[in-house]
N, C-alpha and C positions, 0 to 999 in steps of 0.2 A: 712389573715394578717391584723392587725389593721392599719389604715392609720396613717402615721407619719406627724406631723405638718411641714409645709414648711415656712421658713422666708425669707424675702427680705434682701439680703446682700448689693447689689448695686442697682442702678436704673433699671438694666436689669437682675440681677442674683438672683435666688431663690435657697436655699439649704435646705435639710431636717435637722430637728433638731434631729440628730442621731450622737452620738460620741462613739468612741471605746477607750478602755484603757486596759493596762495590769493590772491584779489584782490578788487577792489571789485564791488559789486553792479552798478554802471554805470560804464563807462569814462569817465575824466576828471570824475567826479562824486563827491566825497568824502562827500556826504550830511552827516550830523551829525558826521562824523569819528570815529565809534566803531569799535571793532575789528570789529563786525558789518558796518558800512557799508563799511569798507575791505578786509576780508579774509573776507567771508562767501560768496564765490562761487568756483567752481573755474575756473581758466584754464589754457590750454596754449599753448606756443610751439612751432611745428614748422618745421623747415627742409625744405622740399620742393625737388625738383630744379629747379622753376621759380621758386623764391623763398620767402621766409619767410611765415608766416601766424600770426595770433593768433586763438585760439578761446576761447569762453566756454561752459561747460556750462549749458544752460537747459532745464529740464523733461526731463532725460535725453538731450538731443541737443547735440552740439558744434556751435555756431553760429560762423561766421566773423565776426570783428570787425575793423574797420579803424582802424589808426593808422600810416599809411605813413611819417610822419616818424620815429617811434620805430624802425621796422624798416629804415630807409634804408641802413644800412651792413652788413647781414647777408648779403651775397653772398660766397661763397668762404670762409666761416668754419666753425669746428667747435667742438664742446663749448660749446654755448650754455647760458645761464642766464637765469632770469626771476624777478623779484620786483616788488612794487608799493610805491610811495612813499606818503607821507601826502596827496598831491594826487590820488590814484587814477590815477596814470600809471605805465606800465611802466618798469622799470629792467632793462636787458639787459646781459649780459656774454658775451664770447666769446673764443676763442683763434684767433689767426691767425699763422702762421709763428713759433711759439714765444713769442708775446707775448700779453698779456691786455689787453682793452679793456672799458670800461663806457660805456654810452649812457644818459643820464638827462635828465629835464626840468630846465631851468634857468630860474627866474623872472627872473634878471638878464638872460639872453639872450632871454627870451620864446620859447624853443624848446628842442629837444633838442640836447645837446652830447655829444661823445665825449671821454672821458678815457682817457689811456694813450697809447702802449703801455708796458707794464711787462713785464720778463722773467718768464715763468711759463707755467703750463698748467693745464688743468682747472678753470676758474672755477666758483664756486658763489655765488649770491646768497641772502641770508637777511634777511627783514624780521623784526625782533625784536618788533614790537607784538603779534602773536598769542601769543608766548611770555610776554610781560610782562603782557598783559591790558589795556594802555593804549597810546594813540597819542601822547600829549603829548610825551614825550621819546624817541620811538622813532627807529630808525635802520635803514638798509639796509646790511648788511655784505657786502663782497666777500671771499670766501675763495678762495685758489688755491695751487697748489704752486709754490714758488720755489726751485729747486735742491733742497736737502735739508731744506726747512722748509715748514710750512703757514703761509702769510702771510695777513694781512687788511688791509683798508682800510675807512674809514668814510665814509658818505654825508655826514655833517655836516661833514666836512673836504674835501668835493669829491673824495674818494678820493686826496688828495695825499700822504698819509703811509703808508708800508708798515711793518707791524709783524709780527714773527714770533710765531705763536701756539704752535707746537710743532715740535720737530725731528722729522724723519721717519727711521725706520730704513732702512738700505740695502735697496734692492729694493722699497720701498713703492710701491704704485700709487695 
């Protein structure tokens, strides 16, 4: 097994840069666009010392999947996040030097684009379709800590507008 990068989260806590997310049965194939087709498989994103890798759980075995354009900017980052959009493509977020970035598929650009940087840390991506049970009006939300607030941005707005979701008490991690 390739070693996974470990990042410091607090003065005494280290965590592996490995995230899990529900995703499509087949990479870049939305099928009928149902919740099952788009979020019926287990996926993982790992930052290894020699670069990032995307995995899909198939018959109890984590199999490497290739989407090099999606993973192109993940060198030297930490606190990665993974979700899947309605086109069965990965959406990635990360922190680098106190700033948050998102990489997503853009139909207009016919390729992956990187959005950001925005001041912040500890990004998390959330596809709301599995929670809502429908994909028609679903979104991929970016949540992150921005100073003393939990902030979010929406995929439908190309992550352009930051909103505060909740204030964070002093000392919150």
